[in-house]
N, C-alpha and C positions, 0 to 999 in steps of 0.2 A: 487385200492389203489395207484397204480403208478401215475394215472392221478391226484389224489388228492395231492400227493406229488409234482408233477410238478406245479400244480396251486397254491400251497402255497409257494413253494421254489423259483420260479422265481421272483414273486413280492418282496419277502423278500430280494433276492440277489440284485435286482435293487435298492431297497430302501437303502441297505447298501452301494452300490457303489456310489449312489448320495450323501449320507451323508458323505462319505469319500472323496468327490471331484472327483470320477471316472466317474460321469455322466455329463450331460450338465451343464455348469456353467451359472447360471442366474445372472443378475445384471451387473454392470459396475465396473471395477477396475480403480480407479483414480491413476495416476502415473505421473512420470516425465521422460524426455529422459535420464537423468542421472541414474535414478533407473533401467530403461530398460537396458542401457548399462552395468551397474554394474552386473546385474543379468546374462546377456549373457556372460560377461567376466568370470564369475564363471564357465561357461560351457554351451554348447548349450542345453544339456538335461535339466538343471535347468531353463534356459530361456524359452524353449518350454513348460515345465510343468507349468510354471507360466503364460505365455502369449498366447501360441498357441491356436487358436479357441476361445479365450476370448475377449469379448468386453472391450475395454479400452478407457479411456478419459485421454489424455496426454497433459500437458501444458508446454510450453517452448518458447524459442526464435528462430525464423526462422534463419536457417543457409544458406540453398540453396533451390531454387525453379527451377524446370526444367520439362522436359517431356522425356519419353523414345522414341525409334524409332517408336513405334506404336501410338504416340500421347497421351499416358497415363500420366497425370500430377503426379509428385511426389515431395516430399520435404524432407529435413533433418533438424534437429534442430542444433543449434550452440553448438557443443561440442568439447572439445580439445582431439580428438582421431582420428586415421586413419580410423577405421571402424565405420560407423555411421548407426544407424537404419534408414531404408527407409520407408517412409509413402506414399503409393500409393492411388490415388484418382480415381474415375470414370471419364471418359471423359467428362461427363456432368458438372463436377466441374472445368473444365479447366479455365474458366474465373475467377472464385472466387480465384483459386489457383494462377493464374497469377497476381492478384492484391496484393498478399502478397509481402512484402518487407523484405530484410535481416534486422534483428533487431526487427521486429514486435513480440509482444508476442501473441501467438495463442494457442487455445485449439482445439484439434482434437478428434473426436469420430471414432474409427477404430476397426478392428478385427485382432488379431494377426495371422500372417501366418506362423510363425516359422522362423527358421534360414535357409536362402537360400544362398549358396555360401559364407558361413561364415559371412553373413550379416543379422541381425534381420530385418524382414519385417512385415509390417502391411498393410492390404488391406481395400478397401471400405471406405476410410477415408472421413469424412465430417468436415468442419470447423464449430465449434459450438460456438466459441468465438474468437474475434480478437481485440486486443488493438493496433491499428495502430500507432506505435511509431518508425517506421523504421529509421535506421541510414543512409540509402542510400548508403551503402558500395558497 
């Protein structure tokens, strides 16, 4: 009887967690850098609940393009704020990222990594759309 209860209760619990958003999130959340920033400014917990581990497609204007000390390319979007979400790419994307210019409108597909050192981060980003209209700043 106990086994029967386990075999029926566990799948029911997993189904309930998935239905309530507690399981793996399928699909892609389309958003903007402004929306990400606003969500994280409301609190790290709120931001992580909405974006951490979630695939996002974010469209905005390129603010900065650079690489970290390990050669991993990253970028930020042009936002009027001291703390900006950081979008990290795979090293294989370095050439495509380097071609981005400040002012370009770009769409990225990434996975939310949560807030790290008070900075929202996104990993494994890929450029999925680029309207090269850079201002050359």
